[in-house]
C-alpha positions in Angstrom: -66.8 53.7 39.8 -66.5 53.2 36.1 -67.5 56.8 35.4 -64.9 58.0 38.0 -62.2 55.9 36.4 -63.0 57.1 33.0 -62.8 60.8 34.3 -59.4 60.2 35.8 -58.1 58.7 32.6 -59.2 61.7 30.6 -57.5 64.1 33.1 -54.3 62.1 33.0 -54.4 62.1 29.2 -54.9 65.9 28.9 -52.1 66.4 31.4 -49.7 64.2 29.5 -50.5 66.1 26.2 -50.0 69.5 27.9 -46.6 68.4 29.3 -45.6 67.0 26.0 -46.2 70.4 24.3 -44.3 72.3 27.0 -41.2 70.2 26.9 -39.9 71.5 23.5 -40.4 75.1 24.7 -38.3 74.5 27.8 -35.7 72.9 25.5 -35.7 76.0 23.3 -35.4 78.3 26.3 -32.4 76.3 27.6 -30.8 76.5 24.2 -31.2 80.3 24.1 -29.7 80.6 27.6 -26.7 78.7 26.4 -26.2 80.8 23.3 -22.8 82.6 23.2 -22.8 86.4 22.9 -20.1 88.7 21.7 -20.7 92.4 22.5 -19.0 95.4 20.8 -19.4 99.1 20.5 -19.0 101.0 17.3 -18.2 104.6 16.7 -18.0 106.8 13.5 -17.5 110.5 12.7 -18.2 112.4 9.5 -16.8 115.8 8.7 -18.9 118.2 6.8 -18.7 121.8 5.7 -21.5 124.0 7.0 -23.9 125.2 4.4 -26.2 127.4 6.5 -25.6 130.1 9.1 -27.7 131.9 11.7 -26.5 135.5 12.4 -27.7 137.5 15.3 -27.5 141.2 14.4 -29.3 144.5 15.0 -29.1 148.0 16.4 -28.7 149.7 19.7 -29.7 153.3 20.1 -29.2 155.7 23.0 -31.2 159.0 23.2 -32.4 161.4 25.8 -36.0 160.1 25.8 -37.6 156.7 25.2 -39.5 158.0 22.2 -36.4 159.3 20.5 -34.4 156.1 21.1 -37.3 153.9 19.9 -37.9 156.0 16.8 -34.2 156.0 15.9 -33.9 152.2 16.5 -37.1 151.6 14.4 -35.8 153.7 11.5 -32.5 151.8 11.5 -34.1 148.4 11.8 -36.3 149.1 8.8 -33.2 150.0 6.8 -31.5 146.8 8.0 -34.4 144.6 7.0 -34.5 146.3 3.6 -30.8 145.6 3.2 -31.3 141.9 4.1 -34.1 141.5 1.5 -31.8 143.0 -1.1 -29.4 140.1 -0.2 -32.2 137.7 -1.1 -33.0 136.9 2.6 -36.6 135.6 2.8 -39.1 137.1 5.3 -39.5 133.7 7.1 -35.7 133.6 7.7 -35.8 136.9 9.7 -37.1 136.9 13.2 -36.8 139.2 16.2 -35.0 137.5 19.1 -34.6 140.5 21.4 -36.1 143.9 22.0 -35.2 145.8 25.1 -35.8 149.3 26.5 -34.0 150.4 29.6 -32.9 153.6 31.3 -29.3 154.7 31.5 -28.1 155.7 35.0 -25.3 157.9 36.1 -24.0 158.3 39.6 -24.2 161.7 41.3 -21.4 162.2 43.8 -23.1 165.1 45.4 -26.4 163.5 46.1 -25.0 160.0 46.3 -27.8 158.8 44.0 -28.2 157.3 40.6 -30.1 159.5 38.1 -31.6 158.6 34.8 -29.7 160.1 31.9 -31.2 158.9 28.7 -32.6 155.6 27.4 -31.3 152.7 25.4 -33.3 150.7 22.9 -31.9 147.4 21.6 -33.4 145.4 18.8 -31.8 142.2 17.6 -32.7 139.8 14.8 -31.7 136.3 14.0 -31.2 135.8 10.3 -30.7 132.6 8.4 -28.2 132.7 5.7 -28.3 129.8 3.2 -25.2 131.0 1.3 -22.5 130.8 4.0 -19.8 132.2 1.8 -21.8 135.4 1.4 -22.1 136.0 5.2 -19.4 138.7 5.2 -21.0 140.6 2.4 -24.3 140.5 4.2 -22.8 141.9 7.4 -21.2 144.7 5.5 -24.6 145.7 4.0 -26.1 145.6 7.5 -23.5 148.0 8.8 -24.0 150.4 5.9 -27.7 150.3 6.8 -26.9 151.5 10.3 -26.6 148.2 12.2 -24.0 148.5 15.0 -24.0 145.0 16.7 -23.5 141.4 15.7 -23.6 139.2 18.8 -23.0 135.8 17.3 -22.8 133.6 14.2 -23.9 129.9 14.4 -23.0 127.5 11.6 -25.0 124.3 10.8 -26.0 121.8 8.2 -29.3 121.8 6.2 -29.2 118.0 5.6 -27.9 116.8 9.0 -30.3 113.9 9.3 -29.0 112.1 6.2 -25.4 112.6 7.4 -26.2 111.3 10.8 -27.8 108.2 9.3 -24.6 107.6 7.3 -22.6 108.0 10.5 -24.8 105.4 12.2 -24.2 103.0 9.3 -20.5 103.4 9.7 -20.7 102.9 13.5 -22.5 99.6 13.0 -19.8 98.4 10.6 -17.2 99.4 13.1 -18.9 97.3 15.8 -19.1 94.4 13.4 -15.4 94.5 12.6 -14.5 94.5 16.4 -16.9 91.6 17.1 -15.4 89.6 14.2 -11.9 90.2 15.5 -12.8 89.0 18.9 -14.6 86.0 17.5 -11.6 85.1 15.3 -9.5 85.0 18.4 -11.8 82.3 19.8 -12.2 80.4 16.6 -15.7 81.6 16.0 -16.5 82.2 12.3 -20.3 82.4 12.2 -22.1 85.2 14.1 -25.4 87.0 13.6 -26.6 90.2 15.3 -29.2 89.7 18.0 -29.6 93.2 19.3 -28.4 96.7 18.5 -28.8 99.9 20.5 -28.1 103.5 19.6 -25.7 105.0 22.1 -25.3 108.6 20.8 -27.8 111.3 21.7 -28.2 113.0 18.3 -28.5 116.7 18.1 -28.1 119.1 15.3 -24.4 119.9 15.0 -23.4 123.6 15.0 -20.5 125.8 15.7 -20.5 129.3 17.2 -18.3 132.0 16.0 -18.6 134.8 18.5 -18.4 138.3 17.2 -17.5 141.6 18.8 -20.0 144.5 18.6 -19.5 146.1 15.2 -18.6 149.7 14.6 -20.8 151.4 12.0 -17.9 152.5 9.8 -18.0 152.3 6.0 -15.1 150.2 4.7 -14.3 149.0 1.2 -13.1 145.6 2.6 -15.5 142.7 2.9 -15.7 141.2 6.4 -14.1 137.7 6.4 -16.2 134.9 7.8 -14.7 131.5 8.2 -17.2 128.6 8.7 -14.7 125.8 9.4 -16.0 122.3 9.6 -18.5 120.3 11.7 -18.3 116.8 13.1 -21.3 114.4 13.0 -20.7 111.6 15.5 -22.6 108.4 16.1 -22.1 105.4 18.5 -23.9 102.1 18.7 -23.8 98.9 20.9 -24.3 95.6 19.2 -24.6 92.0 20.5 -23.8 89.1 18.2 -24.8 85.5 18.9 -22.9 82.4 18.0 
């Protein structure tokens, strides 16, 4: 009996100690549940001038046979690439994005059938231009080399990550100002952030400037290219405890 009583006393003692350790944790949990929270969203936008452009350009050739069309397109494309290099465009900034060969059909009213009449070869490049203000001059040189199509110009930023980080910083400050204004209305003067979440889905900003197919005519005027401006936007959601 004495041994059993001693065992029961040890069990009760261990249980008491365990409960004593758990009580403060429960108190802290209850305190956290009772903590006040003010939530606010923040937005910011930064305007920047594009400093890089991607131009899609090339040549389209129509001849009686596939061989003739392909040879003519290849000759012109070699001249275009040479012209690009003379404008200090690096090899790694020139890439083929499209190459098509297809027959040209004409409708015969007598036979009521479509017949092949020649072939078309289209070869298009995407060229990165680091000096946006020289885009017009570059296009003029491409035309002089025999290029007869520019299907699009896309403007972007070379340092968009840094600019987006700045926009995020401003968005957080915007959320803080809103939270402080709401807290002031309630007489709350001391707050601290307890969570923050990025709301914006960041992607590289760009702007398209669609171009009509170019006519290969020699002109003394430089083609005007206007890059405009880009908007880098950020949005966050912040919770402040008090």
